[in-house]
C-alpha positions as CSV (number, residue, x, y, z in Angstrom):
1,M,46.3,-18.0,-26.4
2,K,44.8,-17.9,-22.9
3,S,47.1,-17.7,-19.9
4,I,47.9,-20.1,-17.2
5,A,48.0,-18.7,-13.6
6,L,50.2,-20.2,-11.0
7,L,49.2,-19.8,-7.3
8,I,52.2,-20.1,-5.0
9,K,51.1,-20.4,-1.3
10,D,54.4,-21.2,0.5
11,Q,58.1,-20.5,0.6
12,S,60.4,-21.9,-2.1
13,A,61.7,-24.8,0.0
14,K,58.2,-26.2,0.2
15,T,57.2,-25.4,-3.4
16,P,60.2,-26.5,-5.6
17,A,57.9,-27.9,-8.3
18,A,56.4,-24.4,-9.0
19,L,59.5,-23.1,-10.6
20,R,60.1,-26.3,-12.5
21,Y,56.5,-26.2,-13.8
22,A,56.9,-22.6,-14.9
23,K,60.1,-23.4,-16.8
24,A,58.3,-26.4,-18.4
25,L,55.5,-24.2,-19.6
26,I,57.9,-21.8,-21.2
27,S,59.8,-24.7,-22.9
28,A,56.4,-25.9,-24.3
29,D,55.5,-22.4,-25.5
30,C,52.6,-22.2,-23.2
31,A,53.1,-18.5,-22.2
32,P,51.6,-16.1,-21.3
33,L,51.8,-16.9,-17.6
34,S,50.9,-15.1,-14.4
35,V,52.3,-16.1,-11.0
36,F,50.4,-15.0,-7.9
37,F,52.3,-15.3,-4.6
38,Y,49.9,-15.7,-1.6
39,G,50.4,-16.3,2.1
40,R,54.0,-17.3,2.9
41,G,54.5,-17.5,-0.9
42,V,55.3,-13.7,-0.9
43,Y,58.6,-14.6,0.8
44,Q,59.8,-15.8,-2.6
45,A,60.2,-12.2,-3.7
46,E,63.0,-11.9,-1.1
47,E,64.5,-15.4,-1.1
48,A,67.4,-16.4,-3.4
49,I,64.8,-17.9,-5.8
50,H,63.6,-14.4,-6.8
51,K,66.3,-14.3,-9.4
52,D,64.8,-17.4,-11.1
53,W,61.3,-15.8,-11.0
54,R,62.7,-12.7,-12.6
55,E,64.3,-14.9,-15.3
56,I,60.8,-16.4,-16.0
57,Q,59.4,-12.9,-16.3
58,R,62.2,-11.9,-18.7
59,L,61.7,-15.0,-20.9
60,C,58.0,-14.8,-21.3
61,G,56.7,-11.6,-19.8
62,A,55.1,-13.3,-16.9
63,S,53.3,-11.2,-14.3
64,L,54.8,-11.7,-10.8
65,I,52.1,-10.6,-8.4
66,L,52.4,-10.5,-4.6
67,C,49.1,-10.6,-2.7
68,S,48.6,-7.2,-1.1
69,A,47.3,-8.6,2.3
70,S,50.1,-11.2,2.5
71,A,52.8,-8.7,1.6
72,E,51.6,-6.3,4.3
73,K,51.3,-9.1,6.9
74,F,54.9,-10.4,6.3
75,G,56.4,-7.0,5.6
76,I,57.3,-7.7,1.9
77,S,57.5,-4.8,-0.5
78,A,57.3,-4.9,-4.3
79,D,60.2,-3.9,-6.7
80,A,60.5,-3.4,-10.4
81,E,59.6,-7.0,-11.2
82,F,57.1,-7.9,-8.5
83,E,53.9,-6.0,-8.3
84,I,51.4,-5.9,-5.5
85,A,47.7,-6.6,-6.1
86,G,44.7,-8.0,-4.4
87,L,43.0,-11.4,-4.7
88,G,40.8,-9.9,-7.4
89,E,43.8,-10.1,-9.7
90,L,44.1,-13.9,-9.1
91,I,40.4,-14.3,-9.7
92,A,40.5,-12.3,-12.9
93,N,43.5,-14.3,-14.1
94,G,41.6,-17.5,-13.3
95,L,38.5,-16.4,-15.1
96,N,40.4,-15.1,-18.2
97,G,42.9,-17.9,-18.4
98,T,42.7,-21.6,-19.1
99,R,43.5,-22.8,-15.6
100,V,44.9,-21.9,-12.2
101,I,47.5,-24.4,-10.8
102,S,48.2,-24.2,-7.1
103,F,51.5,-25.0,-5.3
104,G,51.9,-25.2,-1.5
């Protein structure tokens, strides 16, 4: 099964549908899933919502990727669950998957 990539471009308060959508995909057995946090979206790795994203990863093995340029710009660092990669990773996920869905 091809993957679905989610592109999160803003903080959690402005993108509440992103997490709901990811949970719906898991409920519908549409994993694997990759989540790319871009721009202010990288803040979600440090907001309270990061626990929910980690749960998504645990449930379906989703990749949680922080844009390297955005993470550097906003001073966000990766941890065990969130990795840092460039925009090439988003492009590869889009080319290899069925679709990219953007939030924010």
